[in-house]
C-alpha positions in Angstrom: 18.6 -63.7 -40.6 21.3 -62.5 -38.4 24.9 -62.8 -39.7 27.8 -64.0 -37.4 31.3 -64.2 -37.8 32.7 -67.3 -36.3 36.8 -67.1 -36.0 38.4 -70.5 -35.9 35.2 -72.1 -37.0 36.9 -74.9 -38.3 38.2 -76.1 -34.9 36.8 -78.4 -32.5 34.4 -76.4 -30.5 33.8 -73.7 -33.3 32.7 -76.3 -36.0 30.1 -77.7 -33.6 28.9 -74.3 -32.8 28.5 -73.4 -36.6 26.3 -76.5 -37.0 23.9 -75.2 -34.1 23.8 -71.6 -35.5 23.0 -72.6 -39.0 20.2 -74.9 -37.4 19.0 -72.3 -35.4 18.6 -69.7 -38.5 21.7 -67.9 -38.4 23.9 -67.1 -41.4 27.2 -68.0 -40.7 30.8 -66.9 -42.0 34.2 -68.6 -40.5 37.5 -67.1 -40.8 40.1 -69.6 -40.1 43.9 -69.8 -40.4 43.7 -73.7 -40.8 46.4 -74.1 -38.3 44.7 -76.4 -36.2 42.1 -77.4 -38.5 41.3 -78.6 -41.8 39.2 -77.2 -44.7 37.4 -80.5 -45.2 35.6 -79.5 -41.9 33.4 -77.4 -43.7 32.2 -80.0 -45.8 31.2 -82.2 -42.9 29.4 -79.0 -41.2 27.5 -78.6 -44.7 26.8 -82.7 -44.6 25.0 -82.0 -41.2 22.9 -78.9 -41.6 22.4 -79.3 -45.7 23.5 -75.6 -45.7 26.5 -73.9 -47.6 29.1 -72.4 -45.5 31.1 -69.3 -46.0 34.7 -69.9 -45.3 37.6 -67.5 -45.4 41.2 -68.3 -44.8 42.2 -65.4 -42.5 44.7 -65.1 -39.8 43.4 -62.7 -37.3 46.7 -61.8 -36.2 47.0 -60.2 -39.8 45.9 -56.8 -39.7 45.3 -56.1 -43.1 43.8 -59.4 -44.1 41.4 -58.7 -41.2 40.6 -55.2 -41.7 39.9 -56.5 -45.8 37.7 -59.0 -44.3 35.5 -56.6 -42.2 35.4 -54.1 -45.1 33.9 -57.1 -47.3 31.6 -58.1 -44.5 30.2 -54.8 -43.5 26.7 -56.5 -42.4 27.7 -58.6 -39.8 25.5 -58.6 -36.5 28.1 -60.5 -34.1 31.0 -62.4 -33.5 31.7 -65.6 -31.9 35.6 -65.4 -30.9 37.2 -69.0 -30.8 40.6 -68.5 -32.9 43.2 -69.2 -30.2 46.1 -72.0 -29.5 44.8 -74.1 -26.9 47.4 -76.5 -25.3 48.7 -75.9 -22.0 51.7 -78.3 -22.7 52.4 -76.4 -25.9 51.9 -73.1 -24.2 54.4 -73.9 -21.5 57.0 -75.1 -24.1 56.2 -71.9 -26.5 55.0 -69.1 -24.5 56.0 -66.2 -26.8 53.9 -68.1 -29.6 50.8 -68.0 -27.3 50.7 -64.6 -26.2 51.3 -63.4 -29.7 48.5 -65.5 -31.1 46.1 -65.6 -28.4 46.6 -61.9 -27.2 47.8 -60.2 -30.2 44.8 -61.9 -31.9 42.1 -60.6 -29.9 43.9 -56.9 -30.1 43.5 -56.9 -33.6 39.9 -58.2 -33.6 38.8 -55.5 -31.5 41.0 -52.9 -33.6 39.4 -54.0 -37.0 35.9 -55.0 -36.3 33.1 -52.4 -36.0 32.9 -51.1 -32.4 29.2 -51.9 -32.1 29.6 -55.6 -33.1 28.8 -57.7 -29.7 31.4 -60.5 -29.1 30.9 -63.9 -27.3 34.7 -64.8 -26.2 35.4 -68.4 -26.0 37.4 -68.6 -22.4 38.3 -71.1 -20.1 38.3 -72.4 -16.4 41.7 -71.9 -16.6 41.3 -68.4 -15.5 40.2 -69.3 -12.3 43.9 -70.8 -11.4 44.1 -73.2 -8.8 41.3 -72.3 -6.4 40.8 -73.3 -3.0 37.1 -73.2 -3.1 34.8 -75.3 -5.2 32.6 -75.3 -7.0 34.0 -72.3 -9.2 31.9 -69.4 -9.4 31.9 -66.4 -11.7 32.6 -63.5 -9.2 35.7 -65.5 -8.0 38.9 -63.5 -8.4 41.4 -64.9 -10.8 44.4 -66.9 -9.0 47.8 -67.0 -10.6 47.5 -68.7 -14.0 49.1 -72.2 -14.0 50.1 -71.8 -17.7 50.6 -69.4 -20.2 47.7 -70.4 -21.8 45.6 -69.7 -18.8 47.5 -66.5 -18.6 46.2 -65.6 -22.1 42.8 -66.2 -21.5 42.9 -64.2 -18.2 44.4 -61.4 -20.4 41.8 -61.3 -23.1 39.1 -61.3 -20.5 40.9 -58.1 -18.8 41.0 -56.6 -22.2 37.5 -57.0 -23.1 36.2 -56.2 -19.6 38.0 -52.7 -20.0 37.4 -52.1 -23.8 33.6 -53.3 -23.8 32.4 -50.1 -22.1 34.9 -47.5 -23.9 33.6 -49.3 -27.1 30.0 -49.3 -26.2 30.4 -53.1 -27.2 28.4 -56.2 -25.6 30.8 -58.8 -24.7 30.1 -62.2 -23.2 32.8 -64.6 -22.0 31.9 -68.3 -21.7 34.2 -70.0 -19.6 34.3 -73.6 -20.7 35.2 -76.3 -18.4 36.3 -79.3 -20.1 34.5 -80.0 -23.7 34.4 -83.7 -24.8 32.6 -85.7 -27.2 31.6 -85.4 -31.0 28.6 -84.6 -32.8 26.1 -87.2 -32.7 26.4 -88.0 -36.5 30.1 -88.7 -36.0 30.5 -86.4 -38.9 32.9 -83.5 -36.8 34.5 -84.1 -33.8 38.0 -83.4 -32.1 40.6 -83.7 -34.5 44.0 -83.3 -33.2 47.1 -82.9 -35.1 50.0 -85.3 -34.1 49.9 -86.5 -30.5 46.7 -85.4 -28.5 47.0 -82.9 -25.7 43.6 -83.7 -24.4 42.5 -86.6 -22.6 39.5 -88.2 -24.3 41.1 -88.1 -28.1 44.1 -89.8 -26.5 41.9 -92.2 -24.5 40.2 -92.9 -27.9 43.2 -93.4 -29.9 44.5 -95.7 -27.0 41.4 -97.5 -27.0 41.7 -98.0 -30.8 45.2 -99.2 -30.6 46.8 -96.0 -32.2 48.7 -95.6 -29.0 50.2 -98.3 -26.6 48.7 -96.7 -23.3 47.2 -93.7 -21.7 49.5 -91.9 -19.2 47.3 -90.8 -16.2 49.4 -87.6 -15.1 49.6 -88.2 -11.1 47.6 -90.3 -8.9 48.7 -88.8 -5.5 46.7 -85.5 -5.7 44.3 -84.8 -2.6 41.3 -86.2 -4.6 39.2 -89.4 -3.7 41.5 -91.5 -6.1 44.5 -89.4 -6.2 44.0 -88.4 -10.0 42.9 -84.6 -11.4 39.2 -83.9 -11.2 37.7 -82.0 -14.0 34.1 -80.9 -15.1 33.7 -82.8 -18.6 31.0 -81.3 -20.7 29.4 -82.4 -24.3 30.7 -80.3 -27.0 27.2 -79.9 -28.2 26.1 -78.4 -24.8 29.0 -76.1 -25.3 27.7 -75.2 -28.7 24.4 -74.4 -27.6 25.6 -72.1 -25.2 26.9 -69.6 -27.7 23.4 -69.7 -29.3 22.1 -68.7 -26.1 24.9 -65.9 -25.7 24.3 -64.5 -29.0 20.5 -64.5 -28.4 20.9 -62.6 -25.5 23.3 -59.9 -26.8 20.9 -59.6 -30.2 17.6 -59.4 -28.3 19.0 -56.4 -26.3 18.8 -58.8 -23.0 22.5 -58.3 -22.1 22.4 -56.0 -19.0 26.1 -55.4 -18.5 28.7 -54.6 -21.0 30.8 -57.4 -20.0 29.1 -60.6 -18.7 30.9 -64.0 -17.9 29.2 -67.5 -17.8 30.7 -70.9 -16.4 30.0 -73.7 -19.2 29.9 -76.9 -17.4 27.8 -79.6 -15.5 28.6 -78.6 -12.2 30.1 -82.3 -11.6 33.4 -83.2 -11.1 35.2 -86.4 -12.2 38.7 -87.7 -11.9 40.9 -89.0 -14.5 40.7 -92.5 -13.3 37.1 -92.3 -12.8 36.6 -91.0 -16.9 38.5 -94.1 -17.9 36.4 -96.7 -16.0 33.0 -94.6 -17.2 34.4 -94.9 -20.9 35.2 -98.6 -20.7 31.5 -98.9 -19.1 29.9 -96.9 -21.8 31.8 -98.7 -25.0 32.7 -102.1 -23.8 36.3 -101.4 -25.0 39.4 -101.4 -22.6 41.8 -98.4 -22.4 45.3 -99.8 -21.3 46.7 -97.0 -18.9 49.3 -96.2 -16.7 50.2 -93.8 -14.0 53.1 -91.3 -14.8 54.5 -88.2 -12.9 52.1 -85.1 -12.5 52.4 -82.4 -15.3 53.6 -78.8 -14.9 50.6 -76.7 -14.9 47.9 -79.0 -14.3 45.1 -77.8 -11.7 44.4 -80.5 -9.2 40.5 -80.0 -9.1 37.9 -77.6 -11.2 34.1 -78.0 -11.7 31.8 -75.6 -12.4 29.0 -73.7 -10.0 26.2 -73.3 -13.4 23.6 -71.4 -11.7 24.3 -68.1 -12.9 24.3 -69.7 -16.5 21.1 -71.6 -16.1 19.1 -68.7 -14.2 20.6 -65.6 -16.7 21.6 -67.0 -19.8 18.7 -69.9 -19.9 21.2 -72.6 -20.6 21.8 -76.0 -18.9 23.9 -79.0 -19.9 21.6 -81.5 -21.6 24.0 -84.5 -22.3 25.3 -86.9 -19.9 28.9 -87.7 -19.7 28.2 -91.2 -20.9 26.7 -89.9 -24.3 29.6 -87.5 -24.7 31.8 -90.6 -24.2 30.0 -93.0 -26.6 30.0 -89.9 -29.2 33.9 -89.3 -28.8 34.3 -93.4 -29.3 32.0 -92.9 -32.2 34.1 -90.2 -34.0 37.3 -92.1 -33.4 35.7 -95.1 -35.4 34.3 -92.9 -38.0 37.1 -89.9 -38.5 39.6 -92.0 -40.7 36.8 -92.7 -43.2 36.0 -88.6 -43.0 
């Protein structure tokens, strides 16, 4: 049974990936510094999988602690690297924090881990910047990053691309578009601390009456209804992509030292369209108002997923309506969890 390290495994996408890994027969060990997660998430994962989950509280930026972890776990077969800060707005306010944590953490992981261990890296569609051509394809040149967060993802991909052949290490970068939803059991989901930075948890909190209204940032963009367009994908589909990636590496099917795949649905939905889809899927109204555009927002981004479908043997399976229904079920269940 292959043993996989999942950094940031108690976070939103990490926790769902731990579930699908365990259900696929992998042994999972998590390291997490609990900055944007809670230890109770591990219990919820175990509730779903009916398997124990090994968790160690480690900050990957701590070289001594990370070195000690790898010394204790010399039998690892692969790494899935999620651990990073991920809020665009916060990165604009605290760029030093993001570069120290996201890039510094990546460098420590490469320095302290055994060089032969393959890595699946949690990247983002923000690496493309504001492209004039859509849908986005993996071979597009990166445009100027719109935020420090996007810049850290670009830098981490560059670091991995150059170091993979030098270290004789296999690396796959998964460029997520916009993960939404929750596990169908509603035992785990997106659990923002403080004011949500992402659209869907803010939407569900507004629908639940926890927030007075949802601000739609900008309605005069060059899009059909004036609001930003994104490729929203169910978090369970994103989680499944990691299983496909680690399988590709461990079965020696990865061809190049460094590969990158778009993980999206291939369809774009505007913010206003997503609100209407949520209201239709749940029967719950979302009070909303138009607000000024935000600095750092890309106008439109959606994926070309053909490469992932043909090479990674992965394709999104969940509908956007199912993702929104699962997000609402999680919102209603989360306080009791």
